C-alpha positions as CSV (number, residue, x, y, z in Angstrom):
1,M,-4.1,-9.7,16.0
2,I,-1.2,-8.9,14.2
3,Q,2.0,-6.7,15.5
4,M,4.4,-4.9,14.0
5,N,7.8,-4.6,15.8
6,E,10.5,-1.9,15.1
7,V,9.8,-2.9,11.2
8,H,12.1,-0.9,8.9
9,V,12.2,-1.0,4.8
10,T,15.1,0.4,3.5
11,F,15.8,-0.5,-0.6
12,P,19.0,-1.3,-2.5
13,G,21.0,2.1,-3.1
14,G,19.7,2.9,0.7
15,M,16.6,4.7,0.2
16,T,14.3,4.5,3.5
17,A,10.7,3.7,2.4
18,L,9.5,3.0,6.4
19,H,11.7,3.8,9.2
20,S,10.9,2.0,12.6
21,T,7.5,1.1,13.2
22,S,5.7,-0.2,15.8
23,L,1.8,-0.9,15.3
24,H,-1.0,-3.5,17.0
25,F,-3.6,-4.1,14.4
26,R,-6.5,-5.8,16.4
27,Q,-9.3,-8.4,14.8
28,G,-12.1,-6.9,13.2
29,E,-10.7,-3.5,13.2
30,F,-10.8,-1.2,10.1
31,T,-7.7,0.6,9.7
32,V,-6.8,3.5,6.8
33,L,-3.4,3.9,5.9
34,L,-3.5,7.8,4.9
35,G,-1.1,10.0,3.2
36,A,0.6,11.7,-0.2
37,S,2.5,9.5,-2.5
38,G,5.6,8.3,-1.7
39,A,4.6,8.4,2.3
40,G,5.2,4.7,2.7
41,K,1.5,3.3,3.1
42,S,2.4,0.5,0.3
43,T,5.4,-0.3,1.5
44,L,3.7,-0.9,5.7
45,L,0.7,-2.3,4.0
46,R,2.8,-4.9,1.8
47,C,5.1,-5.9,5.0
48,L,2.2,-7.2,6.5
49,N,2.1,-10.1,4.2
50,Q,5.8,-9.9,3.2
51,L,5.0,-8.8,-0.4
52,T,7.8,-6.3,0.9
53,P,10.2,-8.0,3.3
54,P,11.4,-6.1,6.2
55,S,15.0,-5.0,6.5
56,G,14.6,-5.4,10.1
57,G,12.6,-5.7,13.3
58,S,9.7,-8.2,13.2
59,I,6.4,-9.1,12.5
60,T,3.9,-11.3,14.8
61,V,0.6,-13.1,14.3
62,E,-1.7,-14.3,17.1
63,G,-2.0,-17.8,16.5
64,L,1.3,-18.6,14.7
65,G,3.7,-16.4,16.2
66,S,6.3,-14.9,14.4
67,L,6.6,-14.4,10.5
68,N,10.6,-15.9,10.6
69,D,10.2,-19.2,8.8
70,R,8.7,-20.2,5.7
71,R,5.8,-22.2,7.2
72,R,4.5,-19.6,9.3
73,L,4.8,-17.1,6.5
74,R,2.8,-19.7,3.9
75,E,0.0,-20.4,6.9
76,H,0.1,-16.3,7.4
77,R,-0.6,-15.6,3.4
78,K,-3.4,-18.2,3.1
79,H,-5.4,-16.1,5.4
80,T,-4.4,-12.8,4.4
81,G,-6.5,-11.4,1.3
82,M,-5.0,-8.8,-1.1
83,I,-6.8,-6.4,-3.1
84,F,-4.7,-4.3,-5.9
85,Q,-5.1,-1.2,-7.3
86,Q,-5.2,-2.7,-10.9
87,H,-7.3,-5.6,-10.2
88,Q,-4.8,-8.5,-11.2
89,L,-7.9,-10.3,-12.6
90,I,-7.2,-12.6,-15.8
91,G,-9.2,-10.9,-18.4
92,R,-10.1,-13.6,-20.5
93,Q,-11.1,-15.9,-17.7
94,S,-14.9,-15.8,-16.1
95,A,-15.1,-13.9,-12.7
96,L,-15.8,-17.0,-11.1
97,A,-12.9,-18.6,-12.6
98,N,-11.0,-15.5,-11.0
99,V,-12.5,-16.1,-7.7
100,L,-11.8,-19.6,-7.5
101,L,-8.0,-18.5,-7.4
102,G,-8.4,-17.7,-3.9
103,R,-9.2,-21.2,-2.9
104,I,-5.6,-22.5,-4.6
105,G,-3.8,-22.0,-1.6
106,Y,-6.0,-24.9,0.1
107,H,-4.8,-27.4,-2.2
108,T,-1.3,-28.8,-3.4
109,A,0.5,-28.0,-6.8
110,W,-0.7,-31.2,-7.9
111,R,-4.3,-30.8,-7.0
112,S,-4.5,-27.4,-8.3
113,L,-3.9,-28.6,-11.8
114,F,-7.5,-30.0,-12.4
115,P,-10.8,-28.7,-11.4
116,L,-11.4,-27.6,-8.0
117,P,-14.3,-29.6,-6.4
118,L,-17.7,-28.4,-6.4
119,A,-17.8,-26.8,-3.0
120,E,-15.0,-24.7,-3.9
121,R,-17.1,-24.1,-6.3
122,R,-19.8,-23.0,-4.1
123,I,-17.8,-21.0,-2.0
124,A,-16.6,-18.9,-4.9
125,L,-20.4,-18.5,-5.6
126,E,-21.0,-17.5,-2.4
127,C,-18.4,-14.7,-2.3
128,L,-19.9,-13.0,-5.7
129,E,-23.0,-12.9,-4.2
130,R,-21.8,-10.7,-1.0
131,V,-20.2,-7.9,-3.4
132,G,-23.5,-8.5,-5.6
133,L,-22.1,-10.0,-8.8
134,L,-23.7,-13.3,-8.9
135,H,-25.3,-12.5,-12.0
136,K,-21.8,-11.7,-13.4
137,A,-19.9,-14.9,-12.1
138,L,-19.7,-16.6,-15.9
139,E,-19.0,-13.3,-17.7
140,R,-15.1,-12.9,-19.0
141,A,-13.2,-10.7,-16.6
142,D,-12.3,-8.3,-19.1
143,R,-15.9,-7.1,-20.3
144,L,-16.7,-5.7,-16.8
145,S,-16.2,-2.2,-15.4
146,G,-13.6,-1.2,-13.3
147,G,-15.7,-0.9,-10.0
148,Q,-17.0,-4.5,-11.2
149,Q,-13.3,-5.9,-11.5
150,Q,-12.4,-4.6,-8.2
151,R,-15.3,-6.1,-6.6
152,V,-14.6,-9.8,-8.4
153,G,-11.2,-8.8,-6.5
154,I,-12.6,-8.5,-3.1
155,A,-14.6,-11.9,-4.0
156,R,-11.6,-13.3,-4.6
157,A,-9.9,-12.2,-1.3
158,L,-12.9,-13.4,0.8
159,A,-12.6,-16.4,-1.0
160,Q,-9.4,-17.2,0.7
161,R,-11.6,-17.4,4.2
162,P,-9.0,-14.4,5.3
163,R,-8.1,-13.3,9.2
164,L,-6.6,-10.1,7.5
165,M,-7.6,-8.5,4.3
166,L,-5.0,-6.0,2.6
167,A,-6.0,-3.3,0.3
168,D,-3.3,-1.5,-1.7
169,E,-4.9,2.0,-3.3
170,P,-8.3,0.3,-4.2
171,V,-10.0,3.0,-5.1
172,A,-7.6,5.3,-7.0
173,S,-8.6,4.3,-10.4
174,L,-12.0,4.4,-9.5
175,D,-14.8,7.3,-9.5
176,P,-16.1,8.6,-6.5
177,A,-19.6,6.9,-6.3
178,T,-18.0,3.2,-7.3
179,S,-14.8,4.2,-4.3
180,H,-17.6,4.6,-1.9
181,T,-19.6,1.1,-2.7
182,V,-16.5,-0.5,-2.7
183,L,-15.1,0.7,0.5
184,E,-18.5,0.1,2.0
185,Q,-18.6,-3.5,1.3
186,L,-15.1,-3.8,2.5
187,Q,-15.9,-2.2,5.5
188,R,-19.8,-4.3,5.7
189,I,-17.6,-7.5,5.1
190,G,-14.7,-7.3,7.9
191,R,-17.5,-6.5,10.5
192,E,-19.5,-9.2,9.2
193,D,-16.7,-11.7,9.3
194,G,-14.4,-10.2,12.4
195,I,-12.1,-9.4,9.5
196,T,-8.9,-6.9,10.4
197,T,-8.7,-4.6,7.2
198,V,-6.1,-2.6,6.4
199,V,-6.8,0.3,3.2
200,S,-4.2,2.1,1.9
201,L,-5.8,5.6,0.6
202,H,-5.1,9.2,-0.5
203,Q,-8.2,10.8,0.0
204,V,-9.6,12.0,3.4
205,D,-13.0,12.3,3.1
206,L,-12.9,8.5,2.3
207,A,-11.0,7.7,5.2
208,Q,-13.2,9.7,7.5
209,A,-16.2,8.1,6.4
210,Y,-15.1,4.3,6.5
211,A,-12.3,3.8,9.0
212,D,-12.3,3.2,12.8
213,R,-8.8,4.2,12.7
214,I,-6.5,6.3,10.8
215,I,-2.8,6.3,10.5
216,G,-1.5,8.9,9.1
217,L,2.1,8.7,7.3
218,A,4.5,11.0,5.7
219,H,8.1,10.3,4.5
220,G,8.0,6.7,6.0
221,R,7.0,8.0,9.6
222,V,3.6,7.4,11.3
223,V,2.6,10.8,12.0
224,F,-1.1,10.5,13.3
225,D,-2.6,7.3,14.9
226,G,-6.2,7.9,16.1
227,I,-10.0,7.9,15.4
228,P,-11.2,9.8,12.7
229,A,-12.9,12.9,14.7
230,E,-9.1,13.2,15.9
231,L,-8.0,14.1,12.0
232,T,-7.8,17.6,12.7
233,P,-6.8,20.4,9.9
234,A,-3.5,20.7,12.2
235,T,-3.5,16.5,12.2
236,Q,-3.9,16.7,8.1
237,Q,-1.0,19.1,8.0
238,A,1.7,16.9,9.7
239,I,0.7,14.3,7.4
240,Y,0.7,16.0,4.1
241,R,3.1,19.0,4.4
242,Q,0.7,21.2,2.9
243,A,-1.5,24.2,3.2
244,I,-4.9,23.0,4.8
245,R,-7.8,24.9,4.1
246,S,-9.7,27.1,6.5
247,D,-12.1,25.3,9.1
248,T,-14.8,26.9,7.0
249,E,-13.9,24.9,4.0
250,P,-13.6,21.2,3.5
251,A,-10.2,20.1,4.7
252,V,-8.8,18.1,1.8
253,P,-5.5,17.9,0.4
254,I,-4.7,18.7,-2.7
255,A,-4.2,16.2,-5.0
256,S,-3.4,16.3,-8.7
257,T,-2.2,13.4,-11.3
258,L,-1.7,10.3,-9.0
259,P,0.6,7.6,-10.3
260,T,-0.8,4.0,-11.2
261,Y,1.3,1.1,-10.0
262,N,0.7,-2.5,-11.3
263,F,1.5,-4.8,-8.5
264,A,2.5,-8.5,-9.8
265,T,1.8,-11.0,-7.7
266,I,4.3,-13.0,-6.1
267,E,4.7,-16.8,-5.6
268,D,6.6,-18.5,-3.0
């Protein structure tokens, strides 16, 4: 569905965040990018819609070709949902109004200045219903819980009618029970609609529970690419570069305080 060909990212100052990487993401597949902070997960994920432009290499999308011109990139982004760690909702607006933003890409800039047609509101309401928040449609986003806000973010992305769904640390600020709810909904919607889903996570247990495929990164390089059953303690050690507990204990990496990122959306 989407192919990375020797993509690499070097930031000003010479720091390489992602070394040369070639990966193919298949239609309908739920992929988790797993690794510690600074491993390159967010950089890789954001290259897939070029919120982080690659320094080299190419990205090819089935039906569009290489994303090397602005028209094809715009079309790709229209069909790519993005879910952020900090939700990126407009707090003073209702849940419904936030979800309707997912439909803006289907209208001209002039038309988007006016209320969207009733048909678009129906699409937004259907998306809220699919994440279990239809009853919160008219409530202000800043009055919702963190988990509810993240589910509004999923509904907004779903309103784009995406072929590709990207989620950058979507459960980093959520409690364990809510994390499972959010990932279960992402997995279910992806399977029902045949959406290619790529999610970056820190948590090994969540990756093993929901992924069809896990890609492990360390220091900007892919060090593992396989199914959850193949994620052994040895491969976890390669990903995290730290001691892994014995086979009789849960093989979960030690995680202290995790940083919080606040990604702003990028307009064309």
